[in-house]
mmCIF file as gemmi writes it, N, C-alpha and C atoms, coordinates in Angstrom:
data_model
loop_
_atom_site.group_PDB
_atom_site.id
_atom_site.type_symbol
_atom_site.label_atom_id
_atom_site.label_alt_id
_atom_site.label_comp_id
_atom_site.label_asym_id
_atom_site.label_entity_id
_atom_site.label_seq_id
_atom_site.pdbx_PDB_ins_code
_atom_site.Cartn_x
_atom_site.Cartn_y
_atom_site.Cartn_z
_atom_site.occupancy
_atom_site.B_iso_or_equiv
_atom_site.pdbx_formal_charge
_atom_site.auth_seq_id
_atom_site.auth_asym_id
_atom_site.pdbx_PDB_model_num
ATOM 1 N N . UNK Axp A 1 ? 94.011 83.538 108.127 1 0 ? 1 A 1
ATOM 2 C CA . UNK Axp A 1 ? 93.503 82.435 107.319 1 0 ? 1 A 1
ATOM 3 C C . UNK Axp A 1 ? 94.526 81.315 107.154 1 0 ? 1 A 1
ATOM 4 N N . UNK Axp A 2 ? 95.766 81.538 107.59 1 0 ? 2 A 1
ATOM 5 C CA . UNK Axp A 2 ? 96.768 80.504 107.439 1 0 ? 2 A 1
ATOM 6 C C . UNK Axp A 2 ? 97.34 80.405 106.041 1 0 ? 2 A 1
ATOM 7 N N . UNK Axp A 3 ? 97.196 81.44 105.239 1 0 ? 3 A 1
ATOM 8 C CA . UNK Axp A 3 ? 97.704 81.429 103.872 1 0 ? 3 A 1
ATOM 9 C C . UNK Axp A 3 ? 99.131 81.963 103.835 1 0 ? 3 A 1
ATOM 10 N N . UNK Axp A 4 ? 99.886 81.499 102.857 1 0 ? 4 A 1
ATOM 11 C CA . UNK Axp A 4 ? 101.172 82.107 102.577 1 0 ? 4 A 1
ATOM 12 C C . UNK Axp A 4 ? 100.899 83.399 101.79 1 0 ? 4 A 1
ATOM 13 N N . UNK Axp A 5 ? 101.858 84.324 101.744 1 0 ? 5 A 1
ATOM 14 C CA . UNK Axp A 5 ? 101.638 85.529 100.941 1 0 ? 5 A 1
ATOM 15 C C . UNK Axp A 5 ? 101.265 85.241 99.475 1 0 ? 5 A 1
ATOM 16 N N . UNK Axp A 6 ? 101.93 84.3 98.783 1 0 ? 6 A 1
ATOM 17 C CA . UNK Axp A 6 ? 101.501 84.015 97.41 1 0 ? 6 A 1
ATOM 18 C C . UNK Axp A 6 ? 100.074 83.46 97.323 1 0 ? 6 A 1
ATOM 19 N N . UNK Axp A 7 ? 99.684 82.624 98.272 1 0 ? 7 A 1
ATOM 20 C CA . UNK Axp A 7 ? 98.31 82.109 98.267 1 0 ? 7 A 1
ATOM 21 C C . UNK Axp A 7 ? 97.307 83.234 98.474 1 0 ? 7 A 1
ATOM 22 N N . UNK Axp A 8 ? 97.605 84.146 99.387 1 0 ? 8 A 1
ATOM 23 C CA . UNK Axp A 8 ? 96.721 85.281 99.636 1 0 ? 8 A 1
ATOM 24 C C . UNK Axp A 8 ? 96.633 86.182 98.411 1 0 ? 8 A 1
ATOM 25 N N . UNK Axp A 9 ? 97.763 86.413 97.749 1 0 ? 9 A 1
ATOM 26 C CA . UNK Axp A 9 ? 97.77 87.23 96.536 1 0 ? 9 A 1
ATOM 27 C C . UNK Axp A 9 ? 96.906 86.601 95.449 1 0 ? 9 A 1
ATOM 28 N N . UNK Axp A 10 ? 97.076 85.318 95.218 1 0 ? 10 A 1
ATOM 29 C CA . UNK Axp A 10 ? 96.285 84.61 94.196 1 0 ? 10 A 1
ATOM 30 C C . UNK Axp A 10 ? 94.787 84.708 94.514 1 0 ? 10 A 1
ATOM 31 N N . UNK Axp A 11 ? 94.428 84.51 95.788 1 0 ? 11 A 1
ATOM 32 C CA . UNK Axp A 11 ? 93.027 84.591 96.195 1 0 ? 11 A 1
ATOM 33 C C . UNK Axp A 11 ? 92.478 86.001 95.997 1 0 ? 11 A 1
ATOM 34 N N . UNK Axp A 12 ? 93.237 87.015 96.417 1 0 ? 12 A 1
ATOM 35 C CA . UNK Axp A 12 ? 92.775 88.401 96.281 1 0 ? 12 A 1
ATOM 36 C C . UNK Axp A 12 ? 92.572 88.787 94.818 1 0 ? 12 A 1
ATOM 37 N N . UNK Axp A 13 ? 93.482 88.375 93.95 1 0 ? 13 A 1
ATOM 38 C CA . UNK Axp A 13 ? 93.338 88.695 92.523 1 0 ? 13 A 1
ATOM 39 C C . UNK Axp A 13 ? 92.1 88.005 91.954 1 0 ? 13 A 1
ATOM 40 N N . UNK Axp A 14 ? 91.856 86.781 92.345 1 0 ? 14 A 1
ATOM 41 C CA . UNK Axp A 14 ? 90.644 86.086 91.879 1 0 ? 14 A 1
ATOM 42 C C . UNK Axp A 14 ? 89.383 86.802 92.379 1 0 ? 14 A 1
ATOM 43 N N . UNK Axp A 15 ? 89.389 87.198 93.659 1 0 ? 15 A 1
ATOM 44 C CA . UNK Axp A 15 ? 88.214 87.854 94.24 1 0 ? 15 A 1
ATOM 45 C C . UNK Axp A 15 ? 87.982 89.242 93.659 1 0 ? 15 A 1
ATOM 46 N N . UNK Axp A 16 ? 89.037 90.025 93.505 1 0 ? 16 A 1
ATOM 47 C CA . UNK Axp A 16 ? 88.883 91.423 93.112 1 0 ? 16 A 1
ATOM 48 C C . UNK Axp A 16 ? 88.932 91.654 91.608 1 0 ? 16 A 1
ATOM 49 N N . UNK Axp A 17 ? 89.569 90.744 90.864 1 0 ? 17 A 1
ATOM 50 C CA . UNK Axp A 17 ? 89.723 90.961 89.422 1 0 ? 17 A 1
ATOM 51 C C . UNK Axp A 17 ? 89.243 89.79 88.568 1 0 ? 17 A 1
ATOM 52 N N . UNK Axp A 18 ? 88.79 88.714 89.206 1 0 ? 18 A 1
ATOM 53 C CA . UNK Axp A 18 ? 88.337 87.512 88.5 1 0 ? 18 A 1
ATOM 54 C C . UNK Axp A 18 ? 89.342 87.026 87.468 1 0 ? 18 A 1
ATOM 55 N N . UNK Axp A 19 ? 90.601 86.965 87.869 1 0 ? 19 A 1
ATOM 56 C CA . UNK Axp A 19 ? 91.659 86.526 86.963 1 0 ? 19 A 1
ATOM 57 C C . UNK Axp A 19 ? 92.597 85.574 87.704 1 0 ? 19 A 1
ATOM 58 N N . UNK Axp A 20 ? 93.277 84.754 86.928 1 0 ? 20 A 1
ATOM 59 C CA . UNK Axp A 20 ? 94.31 83.874 87.458 1 0 ? 20 A 1
ATOM 60 C C . UNK Axp A 20 ? 95.665 84.456 87.103 1 0 ? 20 A 1
ATOM 61 N N . UNK Axp A 21 ? 96.613 84.323 88.034 1 0 ? 21 A 1
ATOM 62 C CA . UNK Axp A 21 ? 97.944 84.863 87.808 1 0 ? 21 A 1
ATOM 63 C C . UNK Axp A 21 ? 99.002 83.809 88.054 1 0 ? 21 A 1
ATOM 64 N N . UNK Axp A 22 ? 100.132 84 87.395 1 0 ? 22 A 1
ATOM 65 C CA . UNK Axp A 22 ? 101.349 83.26 87.717 1 0 ? 22 A 1
ATOM 66 C C . UNK Axp A 22 ? 102.178 84.202 88.563 1 0 ? 22 A 1
ATOM 67 N N . UNK Axp A 23 ? 102.612 83.731 89.706 1 0 ? 23 A 1
ATOM 68 C CA . UNK Axp A 23 ? 103.356 84.562 90.644 1 0 ? 23 A 1
ATOM 69 C C . UNK Axp A 23 ? 104.842 84.274 90.496 1 0 ? 23 A 1
ATOM 70 N N . UNK Axp A 24 ? 105.586 85.329 90.215 1 0 ? 24 A 1
ATOM 71 C CA . UNK Axp A 24 ? 107.035 85.229 90.082 1 0 ? 24 A 1
ATOM 72 C C . UNK Axp A 24 ? 107.71 85.462 91.417 1 0 ? 24 A 1
ATOM 73 N N . UNK Axp A 25 ? 109 85.722 91.38 1 0 ? 25 A 1
ATOM 74 C CA . UNK Axp A 25 ? 109.758 85.944 92.611 1 0 ? 25 A 1
ATOM 75 C C . UNK Axp A 25 ? 109.297 87.193 93.362 1 0 ? 25 A 1
ATOM 76 N N . UNK Axp A 26 ? 109.587 87.201 94.645 1 0 ? 26 A 1
ATOM 77 C CA . UNK Axp A 26 ? 109.303 88.355 95.486 1 0 ? 26 A 1
ATOM 78 C C . UNK Axp A 26 ? 110.132 89.535 95 1 0 ? 26 A 1
ATOM 79 N N . UNK Axp A 27 ? 109.473 90.659 94.769 1 0 ? 27 A 1
ATOM 80 C CA . UNK Axp A 27 ? 110.155 91.882 94.365 1 0 ? 27 A 1
ATOM 81 C C . UNK Axp A 27 ? 110.683 92.628 95.59 1 0 ? 27 A 1
ATOM 82 N N . UNK Axp A 28 ? 109.804 92.807 96.578 1 0 ? 28 A 1
ATOM 83 C CA . UNK Axp A 28 ? 110.185 93.52 97.796 1 0 ? 28 A 1
ATOM 84 C C . UNK Axp A 28 ? 109.053 93.382 98.804 1 0 ? 28 A 1
ATOM 85 N N . UNK Axp A 29 ? 109.404 93.405 100.086 1 0 ? 29 A 1
ATOM 86 C CA . UNK Axp A 29 ? 108.407 93.521 101.14 1 0 ? 29 A 1
ATOM 87 C C . UNK Axp A 29 ? 108.452 94.955 101.644 1 0 ? 29 A 1
ATOM 88 N N . UNK Axp A 30 ? 107.325 95.622 101.569 1 0 ? 30 A 1
ATOM 89 C CA . UNK Axp A 30 ? 107.221 97.02 101.976 1 0 ? 30 A 1
ATOM 90 C C . UNK Axp A 30 ? 106.607 97.091 103.361 1 0 ? 30 A 1
ATOM 91 N N . UNK Axp A 31 ? 107.23 97.829 104.232 1 0 ? 31 A 1
ATOM 92 C CA . UNK Axp A 31 ? 106.69 98.138 105.559 1 0 ? 31 A 1
ATOM 93 C C . UNK Axp A 31 ? 106.364 99.628 105.54 1 0 ? 31 A 1
ATOM 94 N N . UNK Axp A 32 ? 105.123 99.993 105.847 1 0 ? 32 A 1
ATOM 95 C CA . UNK Axp A 32 ? 104.728 101.395 105.778 1 0 ? 32 A 1
ATOM 96 C C . UNK Axp A 32 ? 103.731 101.718 106.89 1 0 ? 32 A 1
ATOM 97 N N . UNK Axp A 33 ? 103.954 102.83 107.556 1 0 ? 33 A 1
ATOM 98 C CA . UNK Axp A 33 ? 103.035 103.282 108.592 1 0 ? 33 A 1
ATOM 99 C C . UNK Axp A 33 ? 102.119 104.364 108.04 1 0 ? 33 A 1
ATOM 100 N N . UNK Axp A 34 ? 100.85 104.018 107.905 1 0 ? 34 A 1
ATOM 101 C CA . UNK Axp A 34 ? 99.813 104.995 107.606 1 0 ? 34 A 1
ATOM 102 C C . UNK Axp A 34 ? 99.283 105.506 108.944 1 0 ? 34 A 1
ATOM 103 N N . UNK Axp A 35 ? 98.584 106.637 108.969 1 0 ? 35 A 1
ATOM 104 C CA . UNK Axp A 35 ? 98.069 107.148 110.249 1 0 ? 35 A 1
ATOM 105 C C . UNK Axp A 35 ? 97.174 106.151 110.992 1 0 ? 35 A 1
ATOM 106 N N . UNK Axp A 36 ? 96.398 105.371 110.259 1 0 ? 36 A 1
ATOM 107 C CA . UNK Axp A 36 ? 95.434 104.468 110.891 1 0 ? 36 A 1
ATOM 108 C C . UNK Axp A 36 ? 95.94 103.041 111.111 1 0 ? 36 A 1
ATOM 109 N N . UNK Axp A 37 ? 97.01 102.641 110.413 1 0 ? 37 A 1
ATOM 110 C CA . UNK Axp A 37 ? 97.456 101.248 110.506 1 0 ? 37 A 1
ATOM 111 C C . UNK Axp A 37 ? 98.872 101.098 109.967 1 0 ? 37 A 1
ATOM 112 N N . UNK Axp A 38 ? 99.473 99.952 110.275 1 0 ? 38 A 1
ATOM 113 C CA . UNK Axp A 38 ? 100.779 99.585 109.733 1 0 ? 38 A 1
ATOM 114 C C . UNK Axp A 38 ? 100.55 98.573 108.617 1 0 ? 38 A 1
ATOM 115 N N . UNK Axp A 39 ? 101.22 98.768 107.502 1 0 ? 39 A 1
ATOM 116 C CA . UNK Axp A 39 ? 101.082 97.899 106.335 1 0 ? 39 A 1
ATOM 117 C C . UNK Axp A 39 ? 102.347 97.081 106.145 1 0 ? 39 A 1
ATOM 118 N N . UNK Axp A 40 ? 102.185 95.779 105.985 1 0 ? 40 A 1
ATOM 119 C CA . UNK Axp A 40 ? 103.237 94.903 105.497 1 0 ? 40 A 1
ATOM 120 C C . UNK Axp A 40 ? 102.732 94.34 104.182 1 0 ? 40 A 1
ATOM 121 N N . UNK Axp A 41 ? 103.404 94.681 103.1 1 0 ? 41 A 1
ATOM 122 C CA . UNK Axp A 41 ? 102.937 94.314 101.759 1 0 ? 41 A 1
ATOM 123 C C . UNK Axp A 41 ? 104.037 93.547 101.036 1 0 ? 41 A 1
ATOM 124 N N . UNK Axp A 42 ? 103.784 92.282 100.744 1 0 ? 42 A 1
ATOM 125 C CA . UNK Axp A 42 ? 104.713 91.438 100.004 1 0 ? 42 A 1
ATOM 126 C C . UNK Axp A 42 ? 104.402 91.621 98.523 1 0 ? 42 A 1
ATOM 127 N N . UNK Axp A 43 ? 105.364 92.122 97.766 1 0 ? 43 A 1
ATOM 128 C CA . UNK Axp A 43 ? 105.132 92.496 96.366 1 0 ? 43 A 1
ATOM 129 C C . UNK Axp A 43 ? 105.86 91.532 95.433 1 0 ? 43 A 1
ATOM 130 N N . UNK Axp A 44 ? 105.108 90.958 94.526 1 0 ? 44 A 1
ATOM 131 C CA . UNK Axp A 44 ? 105.631 89.981 93.583 1 0 ? 44 A 1
ATOM 132 C C . UNK Axp A 44 ? 105.424 90.485 92.165 1 0 ? 44 A 1
ATOM 133 N N . UNK Axp A 45 ? 106.31 90.106 91.277 1 0 ? 45 A 1
ATOM 134 C CA . UNK Axp A 45 ? 106.087 90.335 89.853 1 0 ? 45 A 1
ATOM 135 C C . UNK Axp A 45 ? 105.198 89.19 89.375 1 0 ? 45 A 1
ATOM 136 N N . UNK Axp A 46 ? 104.087 89.526 88.738 1 0 ? 46 A 1
ATOM 137 C CA . UNK Axp A 46 ? 103.115 88.517 88.311 1 0 ? 46 A 1
ATOM 138 C C . UNK Axp A 46 ? 102.747 88.722 86.85 1 0 ? 46 A 1
ATOM 139 N N . UNK Axp A 47 ? 102.24 87.67 86.252 1 0 ? 47 A 1
ATOM 140 C CA . UNK Axp A 47 ? 101.705 87.752 84.904 1 0 ? 47 A 1
ATOM 141 C C . UNK Axp A 47 ? 100.291 87.181 84.911 1 0 ? 47 A 1
ATOM 142 N N . UNK Axp A 48 ? 99.499 87.651 83.999 1 0 ? 48 A 1
ATOM 143 C CA . UNK Axp A 48 ? 98.137 87.164 83.844 1 0 ? 48 A 1
ATOM 144 C C . UNK Axp A 48 ? 98.187 85.781 83.224 1 0 ? 48 A 1
ATOM 145 N N . UNK Axp A 49 ? 97.628 84.79 83.902 1 0 ? 49 A 1
ATOM 146 C CA . UNK Axp A 49 ? 97.7 83.4 83.445 1 0 ? 49 A 1
ATOM 147 C C . UNK Axp A 49 ? 96.432 82.965 82.72 1 0 ? 49 A 1
ATOM 148 N N . UNK Axp A 50 ? 95.321 83.553 83.079 1 0 ? 50 A 1
ATOM 149 C CA . UNK Axp A 50 ? 94.079 83.142 82.45 1 0 ? 50 A 1
ATOM 150 C C . UNK Axp A 50 ? 92.969 84.114 82.761 1 0 ? 50 A 1
ATOM 151 N N . UNK Axp A 51 ? 92.038 84.188 81.863 1 0 ? 51 A 1
ATOM 152 C CA . UNK Axp A 51 ? 90.91 85.085 82.045 1 0 ? 51 A 1
ATOM 153 C C . UNK Axp A 51 ? 91.258 86.504 81.644 1 0 ? 51 A 1
ATOM 154 N N . UNK Axp A 52 ? 90.386 87.386 81.975 1 0 ? 52 A 1
ATOM 155 C CA . UNK Axp A 52 ? 90.602 88.805 81.721 1 0 ? 52 A 1
ATOM 156 C C . UNK Axp A 52 ? 90.283 89.548 83.009 1 0 ? 52 A 1
ATOM 157 N N . UNK Axp A 53 ? 90.769 90.749 83.127 1 0 ? 53 A 1
ATOM 158 C CA . UNK Axp A 53 ? 90.53 91.5 84.354 1 0 ? 53 A 1
ATOM 159 C C . UNK Axp A 53 ? 89.102 92.022 84.38 1 0 ? 53 A 1
ATOM 160 N N . UNK Axp A 54 ? 88.409 91.708 85.449 1 0 ? 54 A 1
ATOM 161 C CA . UNK Axp A 54 ? 87.042 92.167 85.678 1 0 ? 54 A 1
ATOM 162 C C . UNK Axp A 54 ? 87.048 92.898 87.009 1 0 ? 54 A 1
ATOM 163 N N . UNK Axp A 55 ? 86.942 94.218 86.966 1 0 ? 55 A 1
ATOM 164 C CA . UNK Axp A 55 ? 87.002 94.997 88.204 1 0 ? 55 A 1
ATOM 165 C C . UNK Axp A 55 ? 85.796 94.712 89.078 1 0 ? 55 A 1
ATOM 166 N N . UNK Axp A 56 ? 86.057 94.227 90.291 1 0 ? 56 A 1
ATOM 167 C CA . UNK Axp A 56 ? 84.995 93.939 91.247 1 0 ? 56 A 1
ATOM 168 C C . UNK Axp A 56 ? 85.009 94.911 92.418 1 0 ? 56 A 1
ATOM 169 N N . UNK Axp A 57 ? 86.182 95.375 92.812 1 0 ? 57 A 1
ATOM 170 C CA . UNK Axp A 57 ? 86.333 96.21 94.001 1 0 ? 57 A 1
ATOM 171 C C . UNK Axp A 57 ? 86.865 97.601 93.685 1 0 ? 57 A 1
ATOM 172 N N . UNK Axp A 58 ? 87.261 97.842 92.454 1 0 ? 58 A 1
ATOM 173 C CA . UNK Axp A 58 ? 87.913 99.095 92.103 1 0 ? 58 A 1
ATOM 174 C C . UNK Axp A 58 ? 87.129 99.819 91.021 1 0 ? 58 A 1
ATOM 175 N N . UNK Axp A 59 ? 87.302 101.132 90.963 1 0 ? 59 A 1
ATOM 176 C CA . UNK Axp A 59 ? 86.589 101.935 89.978 1 0 ? 59 A 1
ATOM 177 C C . UNK Axp A 59 ? 87.273 101.938 88.624 1 0 ? 59 A 1
ATOM 178 N N . UNK Axp A 60 ? 88.607 101.838 88.614 1 0 ? 60 A 1
ATOM 179 C CA . UNK Axp A 60 ? 89.313 101.888 87.342 1 0 ? 60 A 1
ATOM 180 C C . UNK Axp A 60 ? 90.627 101.13 87.439 1 0 ? 60 A 1
ATOM 181 N N . UNK Axp A 61 ? 91.154 100.797 86.272 1 0 ? 61 A 1
ATOM 182 C CA . UNK Axp A 61 ? 92.45 100.133 86.16 1 0 ? 61 A 1
ATOM 183 C C . UNK Axp A 61 ? 93.06 100.568 84.847 1 0 ? 61 A 1
ATOM 184 N N . UNK Axp A 62 ? 94.381 100.491 84.782 1 0 ? 62 A 1
ATOM 185 C CA . UNK Axp A 62 ? 95.078 100.928 83.574 1 0 ? 62 A 1
ATOM 186 C C . UNK Axp A 62 ? 96.358 100.126 83.419 1 0 ? 62 A 1
ATOM 187 N N . UNK Axp A 63 ? 96.603 99.609 82.199 1 0 ? 63 A 1
ATOM 188 C CA . UNK Axp A 63 ? 97.878 98.976 81.888 1 0 ? 63 A 1
ATOM 189 C C . UNK Axp A 63 ? 98.864 100.086 81.563 1 0 ? 63 A 1
ATOM 190 N N . UNK Axp A 64 ? 100.067 100.011 82.127 1 0 ? 64 A 1
ATOM 191 C CA . UNK Axp A 64 ? 101.083 101.03 81.903 1 0 ? 64 A 1
ATOM 192 C C . UNK Axp A 64 ? 102.375 100.407 81.395 1 0 ? 64 A 1
ATOM 193 N N . UNK Axp A 65 ? 103.021 101.109 80.473 1 0 ? 65 A 1
ATOM 194 C CA . UNK Axp A 65 ? 104.375 100.752 80.068 1 0 ? 65 A 1
ATOM 195 C C . UNK Axp A 65 ? 105.319 101.181 81.188 1 0 ? 65 A 1
ATOM 196 N N . UNK Axp A 66 ? 106.498 100.592 81.245 1 0 ? 66 A 1
ATOM 197 C CA . UNK Axp A 66 ? 107.453 100.915 82.305 1 0 ? 66 A 1
ATOM 198 C C . UNK Axp A 66 ? 107.767 102.402 82.353 1 0 ? 66 A 1
ATOM 199 N N . UNK Axp A 67 ? 107.873 103.041 81.199 1 0 ? 67 A 1
ATOM 200 C CA . UNK Axp A 67 ? 108.229 104.463 81.188 1 0 ? 67 A 1
ATOM 201 C C . UNK Axp A 67 ? 107.051 105.383 81.504 1 0 ? 67 A 1
ATOM 202 N N . UNK Axp A 68 ? 105.887 104.821 81.742 1 0 ? 68 A 1
ATOM 203 C CA . UNK Axp A 68 ? 104.708 105.626 82.072 1 0 ? 68 A 1
ATOM 204 C C . UNK Axp A 68 ? 104.219 105.387 83.501 1 0 ? 68 A 1
ATOM 205 N N . UNK Axp A 69 ? 104.986 104.685 84.303 1 0 ? 69 A 1
ATOM 206 C CA . UNK Axp A 69 ? 104.555 104.385 85.664 1 0 ? 69 A 1
ATOM 207 C C . UNK Axp A 69 ? 104.315 105.642 86.487 1 0 ? 69 A 1
ATOM 208 N N . UNK Axp A 70 ? 105.05 106.704 86.182 1 0 ? 70 A 1
ATOM 209 C CA . UNK Axp A 70 ? 104.879 107.939 86.951 1 0 ? 70 A 1
ATOM 210 C C . UNK Axp A 70 ? 103.747 108.82 86.42 1 0 ? 70 A 1
ATOM 211 N N . UNK Axp A 71 ? 102.947 108.294 85.506 1 0 ? 71 A 1
ATOM 212 C CA . UNK Axp A 71 ? 101.846 109.076 84.936 1 0 ? 71 A 1
ATOM 213 C C . UNK Axp A 71 ? 100.56 109.001 85.767 1 0 ? 71 A 1
ATOM 214 N N . UNK Axp A 72 ? 100.565 108.195 86.806 1 0 ? 72 A 1
ATOM 215 C CA . UNK Axp A 72 ? 99.404 108.09 87.693 1 0 ? 72 A 1
ATOM 216 C C . UNK Axp A 72 ? 99.83 108.405 89.125 1 0 ? 72 A 1
ATOM 217 N N . UNK Axp A 73 ? 98.864 108.716 89.956 1 0 ? 73 A 1
ATOM 218 C CA . UNK Axp A 73 ? 99.135 109.014 91.357 1 0 ? 73 A 1
ATOM 219 C C . UNK Axp A 73 ? 99.121 107.719 92.159 1 0 ? 73 A 1
ATOM 220 N N . UNK Axp A 74 ? 100.216 107.426 92.846 1 0 ? 74 A 1
ATOM 221 C CA . UNK Axp A 74 ? 100.363 106.203 93.623 1 0 ? 74 A 1
ATOM 222 C C . UNK Axp A 74 ? 100.243 106.515 95.103 1 0 ? 74 A 1
ATOM 223 N N . UNK Axp A 75 ? 99.858 105.537 95.874 1 0 ? 75 A 1
ATOM 224 C CA . UNK Axp A 75 ? 99.861 105.676 97.333 1 0 ? 75 A 1
ATOM 225 C C . UNK Axp A 75 ? 101.311 105.685 97.821 1 0 ? 75 A 1
ATOM 226 N N . UNK Axp A 76 ? 101.57 106.324 98.954 1 0 ? 76 A 1
ATOM 227 C CA . UNK Axp A 76 ? 102.947 106.434 99.441 1 0 ? 76 A 1
ATOM 228 C C . UNK Axp A 76 ? 103.687 105.097 99.553 1 0 ? 76 A 1
ATOM 229 N N . UNK Axp A 77 ? 103.032 104.067 100.03 1 0 ? 77 A 1
ATOM 230 C CA . UNK Axp A 77 ? 103.698 102.764 100.169 1 0 ? 77 A 1
ATOM 231 C C . UNK Axp A 77 ? 104.083 102.176 98.817 1 0 ? 77 A 1
ATOM 232 N N . UNK Axp A 78 ? 103.347 102.525 97.772 1 0 ? 78 A 1
ATOM 233 C CA . UNK Axp A 78 ? 103.604 101.983 96.44 1 0 ? 78 A 1
ATOM 234 C C . UNK Axp A 78 ? 104.739 102.693 95.717 1 0 ? 78 A 1
ATOM 235 N N . UNK Axp A 79 ? 104.964 103.956 96.031 1 0 ? 79 A 1
ATOM 236 C CA . UNK Axp A 79 ? 105.911 104.767 95.265 1 0 ? 79 A 1
ATOM 237 C C . UNK Axp A 79 ? 107.321 104.188 95.249 1 0 ? 79 A 1
ATOM 238 N N . UNK Axp A 80 ? 107.762 103.596 96.353 1 0 ? 80 A 1
ATOM 239 C CA . UNK Axp A 80 ? 109.117 103.055 96.399 1 0 ? 80 A 1
ATOM 240 C C . UNK Axp A 80 ? 109.303 101.841 95.493 1 0 ? 80 A 1
ATOM 241 N N . UNK Axp A 81 ? 108.204 101.24 95.06 1 0 ? 81 A 1
ATOM 242 C CA . UNK Axp A 81 ? 108.282 100.08 94.176 1 0 ? 81 A 1
ATOM 243 C C . UNK Axp A 81 ? 108.502 100.462 92.718 1 0 ? 81 A 1
ATOM 244 N N . UNK Axp A 82 ? 108.151 101.67 92.346 1 0 ? 82 A 1
ATOM 245 C CA . UNK Axp A 82 ? 108.187 102.06 90.937 1 0 ? 82 A 1
ATOM 246 C C . UNK Axp A 82 ? 109.546 101.872 90.282 1 0 ? 82 A 1
ATOM 247 N N . UNK Axp A 83 ? 110.657 102.323 90.886 1 0 ? 83 A 1
ATOM 248 C CA . UNK Axp A 83 ? 111.951 102.078 90.241 1 0 ? 83 A 1
ATOM 249 C C . UNK Axp A 83 ? 112.273 100.588 90.096 1 0 ? 83 A 1
ATOM 250 N N . UNK Axp A 84 ? 111.884 99.784 91.084 1 0 ? 84 A 1
ATOM 251 C CA . UNK Axp A 84 ? 112.13 98.34 91.009 1 0 ? 84 A 1
ATOM 252 C C . UNK Axp A 84 ? 111.313 97.699 89.894 1 0 ? 84 A 1
ATOM 253 N N . UNK Axp A 85 ? 110.058 98.103 89.773 1 0 ? 85 A 1
ATOM 254 C CA . UNK Axp A 85 ? 109.201 97.557 88.718 1 0 ? 85 A 1
ATOM 255 C C . UNK Axp A 85 ? 109.732 97.963 87.351 1 0 ? 85 A 1
ATOM 256 N N . UNK Axp A 86 ? 110.078 99.227 87.205 1 0 ? 86 A 1
ATOM 257 C CA . UNK Axp A 86 ? 110.6 99.708 85.922 1 0 ? 86 A 1
ATOM 258 C C . UNK Axp A 86 ? 111.874 98.96 85.535 1 0 ? 86 A 1
ATOM 259 N N . UNK Axp A 87 ? 112.789 98.795 86.487 1 0 ? 87 A 1
ATOM 260 C CA . UNK Axp A 87 ? 114.031 98.081 86.208 1 0 ? 87 A 1
ATOM 261 C C . UNK Axp A 87 ? 113.754 96.635 85.819 1 0 ? 87 A 1
ATOM 262 N N . UNK Axp A 88 ? 112.856 95.999 86.551 1 0 ? 88 A 1
ATOM 263 C CA . UNK Axp A 88 ? 112.53 94.599 86.278 1 0 ? 88 A 1
ATOM 264 C C . UNK Axp A 88 ? 111.897 94.431 84.896 1 0 ? 88 A 1
ATOM 265 N N . UNK Axp A 89 ? 110.976 95.32 84.554 1 0 ? 89 A 1
ATOM 266 C CA . UNK Axp A 89 ? 110.324 95.263 83.24 1 0 ? 89 A 1
ATOM 267 C C . UNK Axp A 89 ? 111.345 95.521 82.139 1 0 ? 89 A 1
ATOM 268 N N . UNK Axp A 90 ? 112.191 96.515 82.324 1 0 ? 90 A 1
ATOM 269 C CA . UNK Axp A 90 ? 113.165 96.874 81.287 1 0 ? 90 A 1
ATOM 270 C C . UNK Axp A 90 ? 114.254 95.838 81.08 1 0 ? 90 A 1
ATOM 271 N N . UNK Axp A 91 ? 114.611 95.108 82.14 1 0 ? 91 A 1
ATOM 272 C CA . UNK Axp A 91 ? 115.654 94.088 82.006 1 0 ? 91 A 1
ATOM 273 C C . UNK Axp A 91 ? 115.065 92.694 81.854 1 0 ? 91 A 1
ATOM 274 N N . UNK Axp A 92 ? 113.747 92.6 82.043 1 0 ? 92 A 1
ATOM 275 C CA . UNK Axp A 92 ? 113.041 91.321 81.944 1 0 ? 92 A 1
ATOM 276 C C . UNK Axp A 92 ? 113.592 90.289 82.929 1 0 ? 92 A 1
ATOM 277 N N . UNK Axp A 93 ? 114.05 90.771 84.086 1 0 ? 93 A 1
ATOM 278 C CA . UNK Axp A 93 ? 114.513 89.881 85.143 1 0 ? 93 A 1
ATOM 279 C C . UNK Axp A 93 ? 113.991 90.368 86.465 1 0 ? 93 A 1
ATOM 280 N N . UNK Axp A 94 ? 113.905 89.528 87.424 1 0 ? 94 A 1
ATOM 281 C CA . UNK Axp A 94 ? 113.484 89.928 88.765 1 0 ? 94 A 1
ATOM 282 C C . UNK Axp A 94 ? 114.709 90.175 89.612 1 0 ? 94 A 1
ATOM 283 N N . UNK Axp A 95 ? 114.585 91.113 90.517 1 0 ? 95 A 1
ATOM 284 C CA . UNK Axp A 95 ? 115.681 91.521 91.4 1 0 ? 95 A 1
ATOM 285 C C . UNK Axp A 95 ? 115.825 90.529 92.524 1 0 ? 95 A 1
């Protein structure tokens, strides 16, 4: 589509959650090989800028405190982000 990663993220959040976000600095780019495909995922720390979350594509969602991130089951590509997210939330700074 010719979008930058932040533009694609903003569009996906609008489409899937009907919300607007403010996109912060890049947290990490994850490269992960699943059996069926290779994933390149650009991960940003974001905040909700407007609206409320309306699930359009997902069955459930949950807000978590930094110390509760390990209370849910994450996909393998996501697991490596948890320490970075926790550190960022706890220090209120981006890495």
